[in-house]
C-alpha positions in Angstrom: 86.1 55.2 13.4 82.6 56.3 12.4 80.3 53.7 10.8 77.9 54.8 8.3 76.3 51.5 7.5 74.7 49.1 9.7 75.8 45.2 9.8 78.9 43.3 10.3 82.2 45.1 9.6 85.4 42.8 9.5 88.2 45.0 10.7 91.9 44.4 11.0 95.0 46.1 12.2 98.2 45.2 10.5 101.7 45.7 12.3 104.3 45.9 9.4 107.2 45.0 12.0 110.7 46.8 13.0 114.0 45.6 14.0 112.9 44.2 17.3 109.3 43.2 16.5 107.8 40.7 13.9 104.8 41.5 11.9 101.3 40.9 13.4 97.6 41.1 12.7 94.7 41.6 14.9 91.1 41.2 13.8 87.6 42.2 15.0 84.1 41.9 13.6 82.3 45.2 14.7 78.6 44.9 14.8 76.8 48.2 13.9 73.0 48.5 14.6 70.4 51.1 13.7 70.4 53.7 16.4 67.5 54.8 18.6 65.4 57.9 17.6 63.1 60.3 18.9 60.2 61.8 17.4 58.4 64.9 18.4 55.3 66.9 16.9 54.1 70.4 17.5 51.2 72.3 16.0 51.0 76.1 15.8 48.7 77.8 16.6 47.1 75.1 18.6 43.5 76.5 18.2 42.1 78.1 15.1 38.7 78.6 13.6 37.3 76.5 10.8 39.2 77.1 7.4 42.3 78.6 9.1 45.6 76.9 8.4 47.7 75.8 11.1 51.2 74.3 10.9 52.2 70.8 12.2 56.1 70.2 12.5 57.5 66.7 13.1 61.1 66.5 14.3 63.3 63.2 14.3 66.5 63.1 16.1 69.0 60.4 15.5 71.8 59.4 13.2 71.0 61.9 10.5 67.5 60.5 9.9 66.1 60.2 6.3 62.9 58.9 4.7 59.2 59.6 6.0 57.2 60.2 8.7 53.4 59.1 8.9 51.0 61.8 10.3 47.8 60.4 12.2 44.8 62.2 13.0 42.8 60.5 15.8 44.7 57.2 15.1 43.7 57.3 11.4 46.5 57.8 8.8 46.3 61.5 7.3 49.4 61.8 5.3 53.3 60.8 4.8 55.7 63.5 4.8 59.4 63.5 3.9 62.0 64.5 6.2 64.3 67.2 5.2 67.1 67.5 7.9 65.1 65.6 10.2 62.1 67.9 9.9 58.8 67.6 8.1 56.2 70.4 7.9 52.6 70.2 7.1 50.3 73.1 6.7 46.5 71.9 7.2 42.9 73.2 7.9 39.8 71.8 8.8 36.2 73.2 7.6 34.4 72.3 10.8 34.9 72.8 14.4 36.5 69.6 16.3 39.4 68.4 18.4 42.2 66.4 16.6 44.8 64.6 18.3 48.0 64.2 16.3 50.8 61.6 16.4 53.7 61.1 14.1 55.5 57.8 13.5 59.2 57.7 11.9 59.3 54.9 9.6 63.2 54.4 10.1 66.0 54.0 7.6 69.1 51.9 7.4 70.6 53.7 10.3 67.7 54.6 12.4 65.1 52.7 14.3 61.3 53.7 14.0 59.8 55.8 16.8 56.4 57.6 17.5 55.7 61.0 19.1 53.6 61.9 22.0 50.2 63.2 21.1 49.4 66.7 20.5 45.9 68.2 20.1 44.7 70.7 17.6 41.4 72.2 18.3 39.1 73.8 15.6 36.6 76.1 17.4 33.7 77.9 15.9 34.2 81.6 15.9 32.0 84.0 17.3 29.4 85.5 15.1 27.2 88.7 15.3 23.9 89.1 13.6 22.3 92.5 13.0 18.8 93.1 11.8 17.5 96.2 9.9 14.0 97.1 8.8 13.5 99.1 5.7 10.8 101.0 7.3 10.4 101.7 11.1 7.8 102.4 12.2 5.8 100.6 9.6 2.1 101.0 9.0 -0.5 98.1 8.9 -0.4 96.4 5.7 2.8 98.1 4.5 5.5 95.8 2.9 8.7 95.8 5.0 12.2 94.5 3.9 14.1 92.9 6.8 17.7 92.6 6.4 20.0 90.4 8.5 23.9 90.5 8.4 25.9 88.0 9.9 29.5 88.5 10.5 32.1 86.1 11.6 34.6 83.6 10.0 33.2 82.9 6.6 29.6 82.6 7.7 27.3 80.3 5.7 23.9 78.8 6.4 20.3 79.8 7.0 18.7 83.2 8.9 15.3 82.5 10.1 13.2 85.6 10.8 10.4 85.4 13.6 7.7 87.5 15.1 8.0 87.0 18.6 8.3 83.1 19.2 6.8 82.3 15.8 
């Protein structure tokens, strides 16, 4: 027999009799408890520049686990996700560099106990940038106006460019 619900199940086996044996009944109380689960989490890719999406995948194994998982970022709750076939997927990004340690906790259901994954790290790294400087006139004559143009390439660069003559 396969039990699909937890709790006490009153079972009986009834023998109807034959020419040589009388009818009889045997009983048993079968206690069915929620089963253990295992939760795991992966991130892909494990290192991204700011603003690039990565995928977090939580997987729960058990007796057809249903319900939700809670995603934690550095021990702070980030979001809850619904399990579909024991899997929940989150596409996420961060706007600035840093390290994020994720764990996932399965909240359990009627047939499955709670469980928590081991930690996995997502690193958001600042991408390389290149700055080029161009002059509208080179060489210039003393007193002549010169337009300087700085071009910064990288992953969506923003911020300030400071022009200097020597160290000033």
